[in-house]
C-alpha positions in Angstrom: 90.4 80.9 132.2 92.4 83.3 130.1 93.3 85.1 133.3 94.6 81.8 134.7 96.8 81.3 131.7 98.1 84.8 131.8 98.9 84.5 135.6 100.8 81.3 135.0 102.9 83.0 132.3 103.6 85.9 134.5 104.7 83.7 137.4 107.1 81.8 135.1 108.7 85.0 133.8 109.1 86.4 137.3 110.6 83.2 138.7 113.0 82.5 135.9 115.9 84.7 136.8 116.1 83.0 140.2 116.2 79.6 138.7 118.5 80.0 135.7 122.0 80.5 137.0 124.4 79.2 134.4 127.7 77.7 135.6 128.9 75.6 132.6 132.2 76.5 130.9 132.6 74.8 127.6 135.8 73.1 126.4 137.4 74.7 123.3 139.9 73.9 120.6 141.1 75.7 117.5 140.6 74.0 114.2 143.7 74.3 111.9 143.3 75.0 108.2 145.2 72.5 106.2 146.6 72.1 102.7 146.5 69.0 100.6 143.9 66.5 99.5 141.8 64.4 101.8 140.3 61.2 100.5 137.3 60.1 102.5 137.7 56.3 102.8 137.6 55.9 106.5 141.3 55.0 106.9 142.9 58.2 108.2 146.0 57.5 106.1 146.2 60.8 104.3 149.2 62.9 105.3 146.9 65.9 105.9 145.6 64.3 109.1 149.0 64.9 110.8 148.0 68.6 110.8 144.7 68.0 112.7 144.1 68.9 116.3 143.6 65.7 118.4 141.0 65.4 121.2 141.6 62.7 123.8 139.8 64.1 126.9 136.7 62.0 126.3 134.6 60.6 129.1 131.6 58.3 129.6 128.1 59.7 129.9 126.5 56.2 130.0 126.7 54.1 132.1 129.3 56.2 133.9 129.1 59.9 134.6 132.5 61.3 133.7 134.3 58.0 134.0 137.2 57.3 131.6 136.6 55.2 128.4 137.1 51.5 128.6 138.7 51.5 125.1 141.2 54.0 123.6 139.2 56.9 121.9 140.4 60.0 120.0 138.9 62.5 117.6 140.7 64.6 115.0 139.5 68.0 113.6 140.8 70.1 110.7 139.4 72.1 107.8 140.2 73.5 104.4 138.5 76.0 102.1 135.5 73.7 101.5 135.0 71.3 104.3 135.2 70.7 108.1 136.8 67.3 108.6 136.3 65.0 111.6 138.3 61.9 112.1 137.9 59.2 114.7 140.3 56.5 115.9 138.5 54.0 118.1 140.6 51.3 119.6 138.9 48.1 120.5 140.3 45.1 122.5 138.0 42.7 120.6 137.6 44.0 117.0 135.6 40.9 116.0 132.9 42.0 118.5 132.3 45.4 117.0 128.6 45.8 116.2 128.0 46.7 112.6 124.8 45.1 111.4 123.3 48.1 109.5 124.3 48.2 105.8 121.4 50.3 104.3 122.5 53.8 103.6 120.5 56.4 105.5 118.9 54.0 108.0 119.3 54.1 111.8 122.7 53.0 113.2 122.1 53.2 116.9 122.1 49.4 117.3 125.7 49.5 116.1 128.9 51.1 117.2 128.9 54.6 115.8 130.6 58.0 115.6 128.2 60.9 116.1 128.9 64.6 115.4 126.7 67.2 116.9 127.3 70.6 115.2 125.8 73.9 116.4 127.0 76.3 113.7 125.4 79.3 115.3 126.6 78.3 118.8 123.2 79.3 120.0 122.4 76.2 122.0 119.1 75.8 120.3 119.5 74.2 116.9 122.1 71.9 115.4 123.0 69.2 112.9 123.5 65.5 113.7 125.9 63.2 111.6 126.4 59.5 112.2 128.7 56.9 110.7 128.8 53.3 111.7 131.8 50.8 111.1 130.3 49.9 107.7 130.4 53.5 106.5 126.6 53.9 106.6 125.7 57.6 107.0 122.8 58.9 108.9 121.9 62.6 109.6 119.3 64.8 111.1 118.5 68.0 112.9 118.3 69.0 116.5 115.3 71.2 117.3 115.0 73.4 120.3 117.8 71.7 122.1 116.1 68.4 122.8 113.9 67.1 119.9 115.1 65.6 116.6 114.1 65.5 112.9 115.9 62.4 111.6 114.3 62.7 108.1 116.5 65.6 107.1 119.1 64.6 104.4 122.2 66.7 103.8 125.0 66.3 101.3 128.3 65.2 103.0 130.8 62.4 103.0 131.5 59.7 105.5 133.3 56.3 105.6 134.8 53.9 108.0 137.2 51.0 108.1 137.7 48.1 110.6 141.2 46.8 111.3 143.0 44.7 113.9 143.2 47.6 116.4 139.5 48.6 116.2 137.9 51.0 113.7 138.4 54.4 112.2 136.1 56.9 110.5 136.3 60.0 108.4 133.7 62.7 107.9 133.8 65.7 105.5 131.1 68.3 106.1 130.9 70.8 103.2 130.3 74.4 104.2 127.8 74.5 101.3 125.6 72.1 103.2 125.6 74.1 106.5 123.9 77.3 107.5 126.1 79.7 109.6 127.2 83.2 110.1 130.6 83.6 108.2 131.6 86.4 110.6 131.3 84.1 113.7 134.6 82.5 114.7 133.2 79.9 117.2 130.9 77.0 116.6 129.4 74.6 119.1 130.3 70.9 118.7 130.2 67.6 120.5 131.9 64.4 119.5 130.4 61.1 120.6 131.3 57.4 120.4 129.1 54.4 121.1 130.5 51.0 122.0 127.3 49.0 121.5 128.1 45.6 123.0 129.0 47.3 126.3 126.3 49.9 126.0 129.0 52.4 126.7 128.6 56.0 125.3 131.4 58.5 125.3 131.4 62.2 124.7 133.9 65.1 124.5 131.6 67.2 126.6 128.9 66.1 129.0 127.5 66.7 132.5 125.1 64.7 134.6 124.8 62.2 131.7 123.5 64.9 129.4 124.9 65.8 126.0 122.3 68.5 125.1 123.3 71.5 123.0 123.9 73.8 126.0 126.7 71.4 127.0 128.6 71.3 123.7 132.2 72.1 123.4 133.4 74.8 121.0 135.7 75.0 118.0 137.4 78.3 117.1 138.9 79.4 113.8 135.7 79.1 111.8 135.3 82.7 110.6 135.5 83.6 106.9 134.2 80.2 105.6 132.8 80.4 102.1 129.5 78.7 101.1 130.0 79.4 97.4 127.1 80.6 95.3 124.8 78.6 97.6 122.7 77.1 94.8 121.6 73.5 94.6 119.5 72.4 91.6 117.9 68.9 91.8 116.1 67.8 88.6 114.2 64.5 88.9 112.4 62.3 86.4 110.0 59.6 87.1 108.2 57.2 84.7 105.2 55.4 86.1 103.0 52.6 84.8 99.6 52.7 86.5 97.1 49.9 86.3 93.6 50.4 87.5 92.1 46.9 87.6 88.7 48.0 88.8 88.3 50.4 85.8 90.3 48.2 83.5 92.5 51.2 82.6 96.3 51.4 82.1 98.5 54.3 81.3 102.1 55.3 81.2 103.0 58.7 82.8 106.3 60.5 82.7 106.7 63.4 85.0 109.7 65.7 85.4 110.1 67.7 88.6 112.5 70.2 89.9 113.7 71.2 93.3 116.1 74.2 93.8 117.7 75.5 96.9 119.4 78.9 97.1 121.1 80.5 100.1 120.1 84.1 100.0 122.5 84.9 102.9 124.8 82.4 104.7 122.0 81.9 107.2 118.8 82.4 105.1 117.8 79.9 102.5 115.0 79.7 99.8 113.6 76.5 98.3 111.5 75.9 95.2 109.7 72.7 94.1 107.9 72.4 90.8 105.6 69.4 89.9 106.5 67.8 93.2 106.9 64.0 93.1 106.5 61.9 96.3 106.6 58.4 94.6 109.6 57.3 96.6 108.2 58.4 100.0 108.0 55.8 102.8 104.5 54.3 103.2 102.6 55.0 106.4 102.4 52.4 109.1 98.9 50.8 109.0 96.7 51.7 112.0 93.2 50.7 113.1 91.4 53.4 115.0 89.8 52.1 118.2 89.2 55.6 119.7 86.6 58.3 119.2 89.1 60.6 117.6 91.1 61.0 114.4 94.5 59.2 114.1 97.7 61.2 113.6 100.1 60.1 110.8 103.6 61.7 110.8 104.9 63.6 107.8 107.4 61.6 105.6 107.7 63.8 102.4 111.1 65.3 101.9 110.1 68.8 100.8 108.0 69.3 104.0 110.6 67.8 106.3 113.3 70.3 105.3 113.6 73.0 108.0 110.5 71.6 109.7 111.9 72.8 113.1 111.2 76.4 112.1 107.4 75.7 112.0 107.1 73.9 115.3 104.9 75.8 117.7 104.2 75.8 121.4 105.7 72.3 121.9 102.4 70.9 120.4 102.8 67.4 118.9 99.2 66.5 117.9 95.9 68.0 119.0 95.8 71.8 118.5 98.8 72.2 116.1 98.3 75.3 114.0 100.3 73.8 111.1 100.7 70.2 110.1 102.0 69.7 106.6 100.2 66.3 106.1 97.1 68.4 105.4 98.6 69.6 102.2 98.2 67.4 99.1 95.4 65.4 100.6 91.6 65.7 100.0 89.0 65.3 102.7 88.7 61.7 101.7 92.5 61.2 102.1 93.2 61.0 98.3 96.5 62.5 97.0 96.3 65.9 95.3 99.2 67.1 93.0 101.2 70.0 94.1 101.9 72.4 91.2 104.6 74.5 92.9 105.9 75.3 96.3 108.3 77.8 97.8 109.9 78.1 101.2 112.2 80.6 102.9 113.7 79.7 106.2 116.7 80.6 108.3 118.0 83.3 110.6 118.1 87.1 110.4 120.2 88.2 113.4 118.5 86.9 116.5 115.3 86.1 114.6 114.4 82.7 113.1 111.9 83.0 110.2 110.1 80.6 107.9 107.5 81.0 105.2 105.9 78.2 103.1 103.6 78.9 100.1 102.2 76.0 98.1 99.9 75.9 95.0 97.8 72.8 95.4 96.4 71.5 92.1 92.8 70.9 91.4 91.0 67.6 91.8 87.4 66.6 91.2 85.2 68.6 93.5 88.0 70.8 94.7 89.5 73.8 92.8 93.2 74.6 92.9 94.2 76.9 95.7 97.1 78.7 97.4 98.2 77.8 100.9 100.5 79.7 103.2 102.1 79.4 106.6 104.5 82.0 108.1 106.5 81.6 111.3 109.0 83.8 113.2 110.5 83.7 116.7 113.1 85.8 118.5 115.8 84.3 120.7 116.7 85.8 124.1 118.5 84.6 127.2 120.1 81.2 127.2 117.6 79.2 125.2 114.4 81.1 125.3 112.2 82.3 122.4 109.1 84.3 121.7 107.3 83.9 118.4 104.3 84.1 116.2 102.7 81.9 113.5 100.1 82.6 110.7 98.4 80.2 108.3 96.0 80.7 105.4 94.0 78.2 103.4 91.9 75.1 103.7 93.5 72.3 101.5 90.7 69.7 102.2 87.6 71.8 101.5 88.8 75.0 99.8 87.1 77.3 102.2 88.4 80.5 103.7 90.4 79.7 106.8 93.3 81.3 108.8 95.0 81.0 112.1 97.1 83.4 114.1 99.1 82.3 117.1 101.9 83.4 119.5 104.1 81.3 121.8 106.7 81.8 124.5 109.4 79.3 125.6 111.5 79.9 128.7 114.2 77.4 128.9 117.4 76.9 131.0 119.8 74.0 130.8 121.9 74.4 133.9 121.0 75.3 137.5 123.2 76.0 140.5 123.2 73.4 143.2 121.5 75.9 145.7 118.7 76.8 143.3 115.1 75.7 143.9 115.6 72.6 141.8 118.6 70.3 141.4 120.8 70.9 138.4 119.1 70.0 135.2 116.8 71.2 132.4 113.8 73.4 133.2 111.3 74.5 130.6 108.2 76.7 130.7 105.8 77.2 127.7 102.8 79.3 126.9 100.9 79.7 123.7 97.6 81.2 122.3 95.9 80.7 118.9 92.9 82.1 117.1 91.2 80.7 114.0 88.8 82.4 111.6 87.0 81.4 108.4 83.8 81.2 106.5 80.9 81.0 108.9 83.1 81.8 112.0 80.8 82.4 115.0 83.2 82.8 117.9 84.6 80.3 120.4 87.4 79.7 118.0 90.6 80.0 120.1 93.0 77.7 121.8 95.6 78.3 124.6 97.9 76.5 126.9 100.7 76.5 129.5 103.2 73.9 130.7 106.1 73.5 133.0 108.6 70.7 132.5 111.6 69.3 134.2 112.8 66.6 131.7 116.0 65.1 133.2 117.6 61.7 133.6 116.7 61.0 137.2 113.5 63.1 137.4 111.2 63.7 134.4 108.2 65.9 135.4 105.5 67.8 133.4 102.6 69.9 134.5 100.3 71.5 131.9 96.9 72.9 131.0 95.3 73.3 127.5 92.0 74.8 126.3 90.6 74.3 122.8 87.4 76.1 122.0 84.4 74.4 120.3 84.9 76.1 116.9 88.7 76.2 116.8 89.6 75.0 113.3 93.2 75.1 112.0 92.6 73.8 108.5 96.3 73.7 107.8 96.9 72.1 111.2 95.7 69.1 113.2 92.8 69.1 115.7 90.8 66.0 116.7 89.2 67.1 119.9 87.6 70.5 120.6 85.5 72.1 123.3 87.9 70.9 126.0 89.9 72.0 128.9 92.7 69.4 129.5 94.9 69.2 132.6 97.9 66.9 132.7 100.7 65.9 135.0 103.5 63.4 134.7 106.4 62.4 137.0 108.9 59.6 136.3 111.8 58.7 138.6 114.9 56.8 137.4 117.1 54.7 139.7 120.4 53.6 138.3 121.9 50.4 139.7 125.6 50.0 140.7 128.1 49.1 138.0 128.3 45.3 137.6 124.7 44.7 138.4 122.6 42.8 135.8 120.1 45.7 135.8 121.0 49.2 134.6 118.0 51.3 135.5 114.5 51.2 137.1 112.0 53.8 136.0 108.7 54.3 137.9 106.1 57.0 138.2 102.6 58.1 137.2 100.8 60.0 134.4 97.4 61.8 134.9 95.3 63.4 132.2 91.8 64.9 132.7 89.6 66.4 130.0 86.5 68.5 130.7 84.3 70.4 128.4 84.4 74.2 128.6 81.4 74.1 131.1 83.5 72.0 133.5 81.8 68.6 132.9 84.1 65.6 132.9 84.7 64.0 129.5 87.7 61.7 130.1 90.2 60.9 132.8 93.2 58.6 132.6 95.4 57.7 135.6 98.4 55.5 134.8 100.8 54.1 137.4 104.1 52.6 136.2 105.5 50.5 139.1 108.5 49.5 137.1 110.2 49.8 133.8 113.4 47.8 134.1 116.3 47.9 131.7 119.2 45.4 131.9 122.8 46.1 130.8 122.5 44.9 127.2 119.3 47.0 126.7 116.5 44.6 127.1 113.4 46.2 128.8 110.2 45.1 130.5 107.5 47.4 132.0 104.1 47.3 133.6 101.4 50.0 133.5 98.2 50.0 135.7 95.6 52.3 134.3 92.2 53.6 135.4 90.0 55.2 132.7 86.8 57.3 133.0 84.9 58.1 129.8 81.7 60.2 129.8 80.0 59.9 126.4 77.4 62.6 125.5 76.6 60.6 122.4 77.2 57.0 121.2 80.0 56.2 118.8 80.8 53.2 116.6 84.0 51.1 116.7 85.3 49.0 113.8 83.1 46.0 113.2 80.0 48.1 113.7 80.4 47.9 117.5 78.2 50.6 119.1 79.1 52.1 122.5 76.0 53.8 124.0 76.1 57.2 125.8 76.8 57.2 129.5 79.6 57.1 132.0 82.2 54.3 132.0 84.9 53.6 134.6 87.2 50.7 133.8 90.7 49.4 134.6 93.4 47.9 132.4 96.8 46.3 132.8 99.6 46.6 130.3 102.8 44.5 130.0 105.3 45.6 127.4 109.0 45.5 126.5 111.6 44.8 123.9 114.9 42.9 123.6 118.1 44.8 122.8 118.0 46.0 119.2 121.5 44.8 118.3 120.6 41.1 118.8 120.3 39.0 115.6 116.8 38.1 116.8 115.0 41.0 118.5 111.5 41.1 119.8 109.0 43.6 120.9 105.8 42.8 122.8 102.9 44.8 124.1 100.1 42.9 125.9 97.1 44.7 127.4 93.9 43.6 128.9 91.0 44.5 131.1 87.6 46.3 130.8 86.7 48.5 127.9 83.6 50.7 128.3 80.8 48.2 129.1 82.8 45.2 127.9 86.2 43.7 127.7 89.2 44.2 125.4 92.4 42.3 124.9 95.3 43.7 122.9 98.5 41.9 121.7 101.2 43.5 119.6 104.1 41.3 118.8 107.1 42.1 116.6 110.0 40.0 115.5 113.2 41.1 113.7 115.7 38.5 112.4 119.1 39.4 110.9 120.6 36.1 109.8 123.4 38.0 108.2 124.5 41.7 107.9 122.9 42.1 104.5 119.5 40.6 105.2 116.8 41.8 107.6 113.4 40.0 108.0 110.7 41.3 110.2 107.1 40.6 111.1 104.5 42.3 113.3 101.0 41.3 114.4 98.5 43.6 116.2 95.4 41.9 117.5 92.6 43.7 119.4 89.7 41.6 120.6 86.7 43.6 121.7 83.7 42.1 123.4 80.7 44.3 124.2 77.4 43.1 125.6 75.7 43.4 122.1 78.5 42.2 119.8 82.2 41.4 119.4 84.9 42.1 116.9 88.7 41.4 116.5 90.8 44.0 114.6 94.0 42.7 113.1 97.0 44.3 111.5 99.8 42.3 109.9 103.1 43.7 108.7 106.0 41.9 107.0 109.4 43.5 106.2 112.2 42.1 104.0 115.2 44.2 103.3 118.4 43.1 101.5 121.5 45.2 101.1 123.7 44.4 98.2 126.2 46.9 99.6 126.2 50.2 101.4 125.0 51.9 98.2 122.4 49.3 97.0 119.4 48.2 98.9 116.1 46.4 98.2 113.4 47.5 100.8 110.0 45.7 101.0 107.0 46.1 103.3 103.6 44.4 103.0 100.7 45.4 105.2 97.1 44.1 105.8 94.3 45.0 108.1 90.8 43.5 108.4 89.0 46.8 108.8 89.9 48.3 105.4 90.4 44.7 104.1 93.3 46.0 102.0 96.6 44.3 101.3 99.4 46.6 100.2 102.9 46.0 99.0 105.6 48.6 98.7 108.9 47.5 97.2 111.8 49.8 96.5 115.1 49.0 94.8 117.3 51.9 95.7 120.8 53.0 94.4 122.4 55.7 96.5 125.9 56.2 95.0 126.5 59.4 97.0 124.6 62.0 99.0 122.6 64.1 96.6 122.2 61.4 93.9 119.6 58.6 93.9 117.8 56.2 91.7 114.6 54.2 92.6 112.6 51.4 91.2 109.3 51.5 93.2 106.5 49.0 93.0 103.2 49.6 94.8 100.4 47.0 94.7 97.0 47.2 96.3 94.6 44.2 96.6 91.1 44.4 98.1 89.4 41.5 99.9 86.0 40.6 98.7 83.1 39.1 100.8 84.3 35.6 100.1 87.8 36.3 101.5 89.5 36.4 98.1 92.0 39.2 97.3 91.4 41.0 94.0 94.0 43.3 92.5 92.8 46.9 92.6 95.6 49.2 91.8 99.3 48.8 90.7 102.0 51.3 90.1 105.6 50.8 88.9 107.8 53.9 89.0 111.4 54.5 88.0 112.8 57.7 89.5 116.2 59.5 89.2 117.5 62.6 90.8 120.8 64.4 90.8 122.0 67.4 92.7 124.0 70.1 90.8 125.8 72.2 93.4 127.2 75.7 92.8 
């Protein structure tokens, strides 16, 4: 099988020059350097804006493809010694209809009108920054990874504001050079400027093609050479004071804990970070899940320190099973209990055409587990248009403290534009190959993993073909693996039909998805065939879809579901039907629904997931979600339930009170997370966090188990 993987890689490498024929010529403007003060209040009334270069050649990429805007749109660009400034003047024939419901700083704004800036400071078409501002002045930022994926948990320090008037709305953005990584010798950066008119679902961009606004299609700004990042040092001291009450042990204690984060730019494109006595008390809580499968669930990372520069450590395009590094393994015991982190360091950035990253963490001790040092190193070299070849290495076992390491290598061949006479229509084409090897205490061989894939992820055709092998004893202790001794083949094709302008419907998506898992001896373990006859989207953004699925599961041993439901060994073939959709997110009352029913192993299962969000006014958001899974097997039955309630109130753009309560009848725990947050400006924040945990007893009564109240402050000193 290794020979098959190697042959696939060789074929991709040989075929690539024939496919990747670039024809795109980017737009370019020169950014003037200005004198004079600029006050960021969203009004564009400072005299300095008269010196800016103005961009008006903006076109639609949705719903039209290169059509002119329906509303007057212009962007302004200028810079001084410290900042790149972006202004926006967005005319609107009906200012009262401008969508601006989001008032919580740092939250998503894509259900509103918004200004978006995509900035590729290295002009390498691979990585970039995202900055959003809505008409309320709410800021949102993130990172673009590998040209197509996002990390919207990154937080940078920058300014943005907006103002609505009788002509429409205006916005101002100031991006400090101290916030950005770049090569000061490079004169040209990549950039795209985007406007969304939400009520019309009209999206506009300075640079687009075939309804795509990926990094390879960015415009360019010249005149950026010689920019100064200063000393490049950010020091972020924090203090939290926590009152903990353990009701089960009748113990209470007051704990004060200082922590320190520091960031230093070693070179303009290489940064170091240090965290001491790391505190995660203000981190978002995980969404409650009930596991109705044979395999471990995957919970995404939400802690700020590990989210910074996370794109450097991505490997092989792997999202879950087989990942060599997954930061959620750090700071958690085998039982899922938090473990303190004494100190952590990270170096990440670029050295020439190489992207490098190294993370070292000292995990504190906990009963039954000694303190230990954990490490991951990653590097990849860029070549061609958007291709990379890289390596990764990890060391350490945070859950058990045993010796463990992983070595891996990956290859990405990617092109964004194809000539019309190429083998495929113009669009993105992507090939990947990767290999890993783990080792550790008691290693006995069969401890590798490998895979290849070929993808064509585009608007009208989205196709994927891939193959993965994970050996029986492959164990990435700093990564994530929940299924070993497998050979998995997968294929997906989706086709999108766009309706004519003026139709009630906007698009029709249809296709199929096939996945088959065998053991390494070639015996079938699982097969899933899903046909999507339609996924319909109307002009406002409401969606409805149907999936028809056929499952095959071959169990070599029985397993137990929640409610002590036992599924015996054997082969099971069963069919299920799923109906799901959502109403457009900008509506004051928005719904999501996901209904599924049919056979389930040797019984039946019915699932219903319903969500409701109500915004009675711009400052208040109320939400509720119910997940109900009713399982009936020949020997017993059980209904798993998860309830979630949200209540958020914004006192203004800078003050917010965020609340979430969750309960599931498997853990029989009711949890409340309440955060009062003051965010006066980027880099400064204060929290009051209340966490409460109740446990349900056999009589159905909830007993308080644990409570924490934390006050936390942090402030960024920038040099």
